[in-house]
C-alpha positions in Angstrom: 99.9 67.6 86.2 101.7 70.5 85.4 100.2 72.6 82.6 100.3 76.1 81.5 97.9 78.4 82.5 96.9 82.0 81.1 99.6 84.5 81.6 99.7 85.6 85.0 99.4 89.6 85.9 103.1 91.0 86.3 104.0 93.2 89.2 103.2 96.7 89.0 106.2 98.1 87.9 108.1 95.1 86.3 109.0 95.3 82.7 106.5 93.9 80.1 107.7 89.9 79.0 106.0 88.7 75.7 103.9 85.6 76.6 105.5 83.0 74.4 108.9 83.2 76.3 107.7 82.7 80.1 105.7 79.0 80.9 104.1 79.5 84.1 102.4 76.2 85.5 99.1 76.1 86.2 99.3 76.1 90.0 101.5 79.0 90.2 99.6 81.0 87.4 96.3 80.1 89.5 98.1 81.5 92.8 99.2 84.5 91.3 96.0 85.3 89.6 93.9 84.8 93.0 96.9 86.8 94.9 98.0 84.0 96.9 101.5 83.7 98.1 104.4 82.2 95.9 108.0 81.9 96.7 110.4 81.7 93.4 113.5 78.7 93.5 116.4 78.4 91.8 117.6 75.6 89.9 121.4 75.4 90.7 121.2 73.5 93.1 119.4 70.6 91.0 122.0 69.7 88.8 124.6 68.8 92.0 121.8 67.0 93.6 122.2 63.3 93.8 118.6 62.5 93.4 115.6 64.3 94.0 115.1 64.2 97.4 116.2 67.8 98.4 114.7 70.1 95.7 111.2 68.7 96.7 111.9 68.8 100.3 112.7 72.3 99.6 109.3 72.9 97.6 107.8 71.1 100.5 108.9 73.5 103.2 107.3 76.5 101.0 104.1 74.5 100.9 103.9 73.7 104.4 104.7 77.8 105.1 101.2 78.3 103.0 102.6 79.0 99.8 103.1 78.1 96.6 106.6 77.2 95.4 107.8 77.9 91.5 111.0 76.7 90.9 112.4 78.1 87.8 114.5 77.2 85.3 114.9 77.3 80.8 114.2 74.9 78.3 113.1 74.3 74.9 113.6 78.4 74.4 111.1 79.5 77.1 111.3 80.5 80.8 109.9 78.0 83.4 108.3 79.0 86.3 107.0 76.1 88.5 108.3 72.9 87.4 107.2 69.5 88.2 108.9 66.1 89.3 109.7 65.3 85.5 110.9 68.9 85.0 113.3 69.1 87.8 114.5 65.8 86.7 115.4 66.7 83.0 117.5 69.7 84.2 119.7 67.2 87.0 120.0 64.5 84.2 120.6 66.8 81.0 123.9 66.0 79.8 124.4 69.9 79.1 122.8 72.1 81.4 124.1 75.6 81.1 124.4 77.8 84.9 122.1 80.9 84.1 122.6 84.3 86.0 120.9 87.3 84.8 122.7 88.0 81.5 123.1 84.8 80.2 118.9 84.2 79.9 118.8 85.9 76.6 121.2 83.6 74.6 120.1 80.4 76.4 116.5 80.9 75.7 117.8 81.8 72.3 119.5 78.5 71.8 116.9 76.6 72.8 118.9 74.4 75.5 118.1 73.5 79.3 119.2 75.6 82.0 119.7 76.2 85.8 118.8 79.2 87.1 121.3 80.9 89.5 120.3 83.7 92.1 120.4 86.5 90.2 118.4 84.7 87.0 115.6 83.1 89.0 114.8 86.7 90.4 114.6 88.3 87.2 112.9 85.4 85.9 110.5 85.6 89.1 110.0 89.4 88.9 108.5 89.1 85.1 106.2 86.8 86.3 104.7 88.6 89.1 106.3 87.1 92.3 107.6 88.7 94.7 109.5 86.1 97.3 112.6 84.3 96.4 114.5 81.8 98.9 117.9 80.8 98.5 120.7 79.2 101.2 123.1 82.2 100.1 123.3 85.2 98.2 126.7 85.5 95.9 128.8 88.8 97.2 132.3 89.9 96.9 135.1 87.7 96.5 137.8 87.9 99.0 141.0 89.7 97.0 138.5 91.8 95.2 140.3 95.1 95.5 142.9 92.7 93.2 140.5 90.6 90.8 137.3 92.9 91.2 135.4 89.2 91.4 131.9 90.5 92.8 128.7 88.4 92.1 126.4 89.6 89.8 123.7 89.2 92.2 124.8 92.2 94.0 124.3 94.6 90.8 120.9 92.7 90.1 119.1 93.3 93.1 119.5 97.3 92.4 117.1 96.3 89.3 114.9 94.0 90.5 111.9 94.1 92.9 111.9 91.3 95.2 112.0 90.0 98.5 115.2 87.8 98.7 115.5 85.4 102.0 118.9 83.8 102.5 121.5 82.9 105.6 123.6 85.9 103.8 126.5 85.7 102.0 128.1 82.2 101.3 130.8 82.0 104.2 133.9 81.2 101.7 133.0 85.6 100.6 134.1 88.9 102.1 131.2 89.4 104.3 132.2 92.9 105.3 133.1 94.4 101.8 129.5 92.6 100.7 127.4 94.4 103.1 129.6 97.8 101.8 128.7 97.4 98.3 124.8 96.6 99.3 124.9 99.8 101.7 126.6 101.6 98.9 123.7 100.3 96.3 120.7 101.3 98.8 119.7 97.7 99.0 118.1 97.2 102.8 119.0 94.4 104.9 116.8 93.3 107.8 118.5 90.4 110.1 115.5 87.9 111.0 115.6 87.9 114.9 118.9 89.1 115.0 120.9 92.5 114.7 123.8 90.8 112.9 124.5 90.3 109.5 124.3 86.3 109.1 127.4 84.4 107.3 125.8 81.3 106.0 127.2 78.5 108.0 128.0 81.0 110.8 125.4 82.8 112.4 127.8 86.1 112.5 128.2 88.6 115.1 130.5 91.6 114.1 127.8 93.4 110.9 124.7 95.3 112.2 122.2 95.0 109.8 118.1 96.5 111.0 116.2 93.8 113.5 112.9 92.2 112.6 111.3 90.3 114.5 108.4 89.2 112.9 107.3 88.8 109.6 104.5 91.1 109.6 106.9 93.8 110.2 109.4 92.5 107.3 106.5 92.6 104.9 105.7 96.0 106.0 109.2 97.2 105.4 109.6 95.6 101.9 106.7 97.1 100.8 107.1 100.5 102.1 111.0 100.5 100.9 109.5 99.6 97.2 106.7 102.4 97.4 109.5 104.5 98.6 112.3 103.6 96.2 110.9 101.5 93.0 112.2 98.5 91.6 115.0 97.1 94.1 115.3 94.1 96.4 115.1 94.0 99.8 117.1 91.3 101.8 116.0 89.4 104.6 118.6 87.4 106.3 117.8 84.7 108.2 120.5 83.1 110.5 121.5 79.1 110.4 120.1 77.2 113.6 122.4 77.5 116.5 122.3 73.9 116.3 123.4 73.2 113.1 126.0 76.7 113.2 130.0 76.1 112.1 132.2 78.0 114.6 133.5 81.0 112.6 137.1 81.0 114.1 137.5 77.2 112.1 135.7 78.6 109.0 138.5 81.7 108.7 141.4 79.5 109.7 140.4 76.7 107.2 139.8 79.5 104.2 143.0 81.4 105.0 144.7 77.9 104.6 142.7 76.9 101.5 144.1 80.7 99.8 147.9 80.7 100.5 147.2 76.8 99.0 145.4 78.0 95.8 147.7 80.9 95.4 150.4 78.4 95.5 149.2 75.8 93.1 147.8 78.3 90.9 143.7 77.9 91.5 142.1 80.6 89.9 138.7 81.7 88.2 135.9 79.9 88.7 137.7 77.1 90.3 138.4 78.8 93.3 134.8 78.8 95.0 134.9 75.1 95.1 138.2 74.6 96.5 137.4 76.9 99.3 134.0 75.0 99.9 135.7 71.6 99.8 138.7 72.9 102.3 135.8 74.4 104.8 134.1 71.5 104.7 136.8 69.0 105.4 138.2 71.1 108.2 134.6 71.0 109.8 134.8 66.9 109.2 131.3 67.3 106.5 129.4 69.5 109.4 128.9 71.8 106.3 126.9 69.4 104.5 124.2 69.1 107.0 124.2 72.9 107.9 123.6 73.5 104.2 120.4 71.2 104.2 119.1 73.0 107.3 119.5 76.2 106.1 117.9 75.8 102.1 114.9 74.2 104.4 114.8 76.8 106.6 115.0 79.8 104.4 112.4 77.9 101.9 110.2 78.0 105.1 110.9 81.4 106.4 110.5 82.7 102.6 107.0 80.8 102.4 106.2 82.6 105.6 107.1 85.6 104.1 104.7 85.4 101.0 102.1 84.7 103.3 102.7 88.1 105.2 103.2 89.9 102.2 99.7 88.9 100.6 97.9 89.6 103.9 99.1 92.8 103.7 98.4 93.4 99.9 94.6 92.2 101.0 94.4 94.8 103.5 96.0 97.7 101.3 93.2 96.7 98.6 90.3 96.5 101.5 91.6 99.9 102.9 91.6 101.2 98.9 87.4 100.2 98.5 
């Protein structure tokens, strides 16, 4: 049973938070107190899941890697860290579920409703709980046409404020990958490519935007800890390419997006309706292959995040032993 445990030790340098606001499951709190690896997971995908199979499979991938999953959310005026199946089902089945980025958390807690966290919302909660690693399929980024619309995901700004190792398959394919990479470089957010010198593009493996390659997670863990020691509270991104067998042809994706953007402008699709419009277009163009690729990405990034959390815990233990 998922009870509430004593308040965990927050990460060094993290802002303090009232114990009454943060409800940490007993499993997660115990793992944090014992300095064992924990991986934060967002809950926004839960609202779109027809069943609990995928959310629970993602948590299993984290466990199989040797870490404890901590799915986050908001309910009854509290930030949840580590949710049991009943709590996950409550968010999935709620009639009115707020999609919560970092800026939305205060109002959501004050209002006492049910909320599902995005990338930015999750890493804020995770950092306050003392968690160092977060897994997601794809981060937000600079949208296509942002030079005209200024449409940029709050994920990118939050990365400059939050001490976290974020594992993903890069920015979502419908975004402007090159401008996203430029933003991250200007913001001083390091991007490490796991087994690749190129920035992955979600469904597409990527082959034209260079990143710093790391071939093992011990090196990635050391790079993250060193970055935090030198640069303080900011995020390190570990980009994991989609498996070869699941990857989608990049030219096909770009062609579908170009056509969909032209159609969106013609038919007046604007604002937050554009992204789902583009995603549907890519799904049609690939014959639905994006569904299989998306599941592979979710499970793969969760597994790698679990392994990275294990490597970070090992590095922390070595540092503690050396200080004695």
